[in-house]
C-alpha positions as CSV (number, residue, x, y, z in Angstrom):
1,M,-13.4,58.2,24.7
2,S,-11.5,55.6,26.7
3,K,-11.1,53.4,23.6
4,S,-9.6,56.2,21.5
5,R,-7.2,57.2,24.3
6,R,-6.2,53.5,24.7
7,G,-5.6,53.3,21.0
8,V,-3.5,56.5,21.0
9,D,-1.4,55.7,24.0
10,M,-0.6,52.1,22.8
11,P,2.1,51.8,20.1
12,K,1.1,50.6,16.7
13,E,3.3,47.5,16.7
14,Q,1.8,46.4,20.0
15,I,-1.7,46.8,18.6
16,L,-0.8,44.7,15.6
17,L,0.8,42.0,17.8
18,R,-2.2,42.0,20.1
19,H,-4.7,41.7,17.2
20,R,-2.5,39.1,15.5
21,Y,-2.4,37.0,18.6
22,A,-6.1,37.3,19.2
23,Y,-6.9,36.4,15.6
24,S,-4.4,33.6,15.5
25,Q,-6.4,31.6,18.0
26,E,-9.5,31.6,15.7
27,S,-8.4,32.5,12.2
28,F,-6.6,30.8,9.3
29,G,-9.8,31.3,7.3
30,K,-11.8,28.2,6.5
31,Y,-8.8,26.0,7.6
32,S,-9.0,27.2,11.2
33,E,-10.2,25.0,14.0
34,P,-13.2,27.2,15.0
35,S,-14.4,27.5,11.4
36,L,-14.2,23.7,11.1
37,R,-16.2,23.3,14.2
38,S,-18.8,25.7,13.0
39,E,-18.9,23.9,9.7
40,Y,-19.6,20.5,11.2
41,R,-21.8,21.8,14.0
42,N,-24.8,22.0,11.7
43,G,-24.1,18.7,10.0
44,S,-24.6,15.2,11.3
45,R,-22.0,13.3,13.2
46,C,-21.9,10.7,10.4
47,D,-21.0,13.4,7.8
48,E,-18.2,14.6,10.1
49,C,-16.7,11.1,10.3
50,M,-17.1,10.4,6.6
51,A,-15.2,13.6,5.8
52,R,-12.2,12.3,7.7
53,V,-11.9,8.9,5.9
54,P,-9.2,8.6,3.2
55,Y,-11.2,6.7,0.7
56,A,-8.3,6.3,-1.9
57,T,-6.0,4.9,0.8
58,F,-8.8,2.7,2.2
59,I,-9.5,1.2,-1.3
60,A,-5.8,0.6,-1.8
61,T,-5.6,-1.2,1.6
62,I,-8.5,-3.4,0.7
63,M,-6.9,-4.3,-2.6
64,C,-3.6,-5.0,-0.8
65,I,-5.1,-7.2,1.9
66,I,-7.1,-9.2,-0.6
67,G,-4.2,-9.6,-3.0
68,V,-1.7,-10.6,-0.3
69,G,-4.2,-13.0,1.3
70,V,-4.9,-14.8,-1.9
71,F,-1.2,-14.8,-2.9
72,C,0.0,-16.3,0.4
73,A,-2.7,-19.0,0.4
74,T,-2.3,-20.0,-3.3
75,M,1.5,-19.9,-3.2
76,Y,1.6,-22.0,0.0
77,R,-0.7,-24.6,-1.6
78,G,1.3,-24.4,-4.9
79,A,4.6,-24.9,-3.1
80,T,3.2,-27.8,-1.2
81,L,1.9,-29.5,-4.3
82,S,5.3,-28.9,-6.1
83,A,7.2,-30.4,-3.2
84,L,5.0,-33.5,-3.1
85,M,5.3,-33.9,-6.9
86,L,9.1,-33.7,-6.8
87,D,9.2,-36.2,-3.9
88,E,6.7,-38.8,-5.1
89,V,7.2,-38.6,-8.9
90,F,10.8,-37.5,-9.4
91,H,12.1,-38.8,-6.1
92,M,13.7,-35.5,-5.2
93,R,13.5,-33.6,-2.0
94,L,14.2,-29.9,-1.7
95,S,14.7,-28.7,1.8
96,W,14.5,-25.0,1.0
97,L,10.9,-25.3,-0.1
98,E,9.9,-25.4,3.6
99,A,11.7,-22.0,4.1
100,V,9.8,-20.6,1.1
101,Q,6.5,-21.7,2.6
102,T,7.4,-19.9,5.9
103,S,8.4,-16.8,4.0
104,F,4.9,-16.5,2.5
105,V,3.4,-16.1,6.0
106,C,6.0,-13.4,6.8
107,I,5.2,-11.6,3.6
108,G,1.5,-11.6,4.5
109,A,2.2,-10.2,7.9
110,V,4.6,-7.5,6.7
111,M,2.3,-6.3,3.9
112,G,-0.7,-6.3,6.2
113,A,1.2,-4.1,8.8
114,L,2.5,-1.8,6.0
115,G,-1.0,-1.3,4.6
116,L,-2.4,-0.5,8.1
117,M,0.4,2.0,8.8
118,I,-0.2,3.8,5.4
119,L,-3.9,3.9,6.1
120,F,-3.2,5.5,9.5
121,V,-1.0,8.1,7.8
122,G,-3.9,8.7,5.3
123,F,-6.3,9.3,8.2
124,L,-4.0,11.9,9.7
125,A,-3.6,13.7,6.4
126,T,-7.3,13.9,5.5
127,G,-10.0,16.5,6.2
128,A,-10.2,18.2,9.6
129,T,-7.8,15.8,11.1
130,R,-5.0,17.2,9.1
131,H,-5.8,20.7,10.4
132,R,-5.7,19.5,14.0
133,V,-2.6,17.3,13.8
134,Y,-0.3,19.3,11.5
135,R,-0.8,22.8,13.0
136,A,2.7,22.9,14.5
137,W,5.8,23.2,12.4
138,S,7.4,20.1,13.9
139,A,4.2,18.0,13.3
140,R,4.2,19.1,9.6
141,V,7.9,18.1,9.2
142,G,7.2,14.8,10.8
143,G,4.2,14.2,8.6
144,R,6.2,15.0,5.4
145,I,9.1,12.7,6.6
146,S,6.7,9.8,7.3
147,C,5.1,10.2,3.9
148,A,8.5,10.2,2.2
149,V,9.7,7.1,4.1
150,F,6.6,5.2,3.2
151,M,6.9,6.2,-0.4
152,S,10.4,4.9,-0.5
153,I,9.4,1.6,1.2
154,T,6.4,1.2,-1.2
155,Y,8.6,1.8,-4.2
156,V,11.1,-0.8,-3.2
157,L,8.4,-3.3,-2.4
158,Q,6.8,-2.6,-5.8
159,L,10.0,-3.6,-7.5
160,G,10.1,-6.8,-5.5
161,W,6.5,-7.7,-6.4
162,I,7.2,-7.0,-10.0
163,V,10.1,-9.5,-9.9
164,M,7.7,-12.0,-8.1
165,F,5.1,-11.5,-10.8
166,I,7.7,-12.3,-13.5
167,F,8.7,-15.4,-11.6
168,L,5.1,-16.5,-11.3
169,I,4.5,-16.0,-15.0
170,I,7.5,-18.3,-15.8
171,V,6.3,-21.0,-13.3
172,T,2.7,-20.8,-14.7
173,V,4.0,-21.2,-18.3
174,F,6.0,-24.3,-17.2
175,Y,2.9,-25.9,-15.5
176,T,0.8,-25.0,-18.6
177,I,3.4,-26.9,-20.7
178,F,3.2,-29.9,-18.3
179,W,-0.6,-29.9,-18.5
180,A,-0.4,-29.8,-22.3
181,L,1.9,-32.9,-22.2
182,C,-0.6,-34.6,-19.9
183,S,-3.4,-33.9,-22.4
184,S,-1.5,-35.3,-25.4
185,E,-2.6,-38.6,-27.0
186,R,0.6,-40.3,-26.2
187,V,0.2,-39.8,-22.5
188,Q,-3.5,-40.7,-22.7
189,N,-2.4,-44.0,-24.1
190,K,-0.3,-44.6,-21.0
191,Q,3.1,-43.9,-22.6
192,C,6.0,-42.3,-20.7
193,I,6.5,-38.6,-20.2
194,D,10.2,-38.2,-20.9
195,F,12.1,-35.3,-19.2
196,T,15.6,-36.4,-20.0
197,Q,16.1,-33.6,-22.5
198,F,15.6,-31.2,-19.5
199,D,18.3,-32.9,-17.5
200,F,20.0,-29.6,-16.9
201,M,17.1,-28.6,-14.7
202,F,17.5,-31.6,-12.4
203,P,20.1,-31.8,-9.6
204,Q,23.4,-33.3,-10.5
205,G,23.4,-37.1,-10.0
206,T,19.7,-37.6,-10.8
207,R,19.1,-41.0,-12.3
208,R,17.7,-41.3,-15.8
209,E,14.7,-43.4,-14.7
210,D,13.8,-40.6,-12.2
211,M,13.4,-38.2,-15.2
212,E,10.8,-40.4,-16.8
213,V,7.1,-40.7,-15.7
214,C,6.0,-44.1,-17.0
215,H,4.0,-45.9,-14.4
216,P,0.2,-45.3,-14.7
217,Q,0.1,-44.4,-11.0
218,E,2.9,-41.9,-11.4
219,I,1.2,-40.4,-14.5
220,K,-2.0,-40.0,-12.5
221,L,-0.1,-38.4,-9.6
222,F,1.8,-36.1,-11.9
223,C,-1.1,-35.0,-14.1
224,K,-4.3,-35.1,-12.0
225,D,-3.1,-34.7,-8.5
226,Y,-0.3,-32.2,-8.8
227,V,0.0,-30.4,-12.2
228,E,-3.7,-29.7,-12.7
229,K,-4.2,-28.4,-9.1
230,A,-0.9,-26.5,-8.9
231,E,-1.5,-24.7,-12.2
232,V,-4.7,-23.3,-10.9
233,M,-2.9,-22.2,-7.7
234,F,-0.2,-20.4,-9.7
235,I,-2.7,-18.7,-12.0
236,L,-4.6,-17.3,-9.0
237,A,-1.3,-16.3,-7.4
238,S,-0.4,-14.4,-10.6
239,F,-3.6,-12.4,-10.5
240,A,-3.2,-11.8,-6.8
241,C,0.3,-10.5,-7.4
242,M,-1.0,-8.1,-10.1
243,L,-3.6,-6.9,-7.6
244,V,-0.9,-6.2,-5.0
245,I,1.2,-4.3,-7.6
246,L,-1.9,-2.1,-8.4
247,S,-2.5,-1.4,-4.7
248,L,1.2,-0.4,-4.3
249,V,0.8,2.0,-7.2
250,H,-2.3,3.4,-5.6
251,Y,-0.4,3.8,-2.3
252,L,2.3,5.8,-4.1
253,M,-0.3,8.2,-5.5
254,C,-2.0,8.6,-2.1
255,L,1.2,9.2,-0.3
256,S,2.3,11.8,-2.9
257,A,-1.0,13.5,-2.5
258,N,-0.8,13.5,1.3
259,Y,2.7,14.9,1.2
260,A,1.5,17.7,-1.0
261,H,-1.5,18.4,1.3
262,I,0.8,18.6,4.4
263,R,3.2,20.9,2.5
264,D,0.5,23.2,1.1
265,H,-1.2,23.3,4.5
266,E,1.9,25.2,5.9
267,K,1.8,27.6,2.9
268,L,-1.9,28.2,3.3
269,Q,-1.4,29.0,7.0
270,E,1.4,31.5,6.2
271,L,-0.7,33.1,3.5
272,Q,-3.7,33.5,5.7
273,E,-1.5,35.0,8.5
274,L,-0.2,37.6,6.0
275,Q,-3.7,38.3,4.8
276,N,-5.0,38.8,8.3
277,L,-2.0,41.0,9.2
278,N,-2.7,43.2,6.1
279,D,-6.4,43.4,7.1
280,L,-5.5,44.5,10.6
281,E,-3.1,47.1,9.3
282,G,-5.9,48.5,7.1
283,L,-8.3,48.6,10.1
284,T,-5.8,50.5,12.2
285,E,-5.0,53.0,9.5
286,S,-8.7,53.7,9.0
287,K,-9.1,54.3,12.7
288,D,-6.2,56.7,12.8
289,R,-7.9,58.8,10.1
290,F,-10.7,59.5,12.5
């Protein structure tokens, strides 16, 4: 009797608000925190952790780290061999090559940090972690903004790596031509390798004798010690650059999916709230009949 009197005395709007407040602490259907706890309560702790891992972003991060590591190592070695070849064979010294070698270390550090940050965003937007982190409106807006910022950065970096890949292809083609010259019969018979027809590629004021590789020791340095080893380095760098480009494409797909998950999470919450409100209205109407 007391329950019916309480229901009669209390306004209908207050009943709905009270029920909505009570249900909001434990509802949102299968996306709510209690339902997630009950879902993982019966499973093992390992299954709970594995469900929170963003596997696609994790694979992209491994590809990015391996590609950047191989790229930086091979490009640093290739730039060193190229600088020694220009110095000892063509008697040219390019001071900017040292800055290029230092930039490879910076590229590795920046790409590694970017990959770890994107992986962190992927962890926040995966599984039960997403439902805990992005429950508030401000958190969802911040998550969508972070995904959009990382997508923009990744897109710009992808364009830069494509340019680098084209540059590596050109350099690899040149070193392949040099190796073909070294394998010719004329060079095998200790004749000169003449680069005077490519004088436009040399700095202004370069002597004619510096454009020719005639001494047997210089031919050995040019062919065996520098061209052969540098060509392998640049081929590996080209494959590593292609791997980095694939990882960046993978990152773009993962970030787009995370952005959609965060956005749809807000819509699912609103839809579940409306559904719960309709169910409560139906319950109150059925009680009023009796």
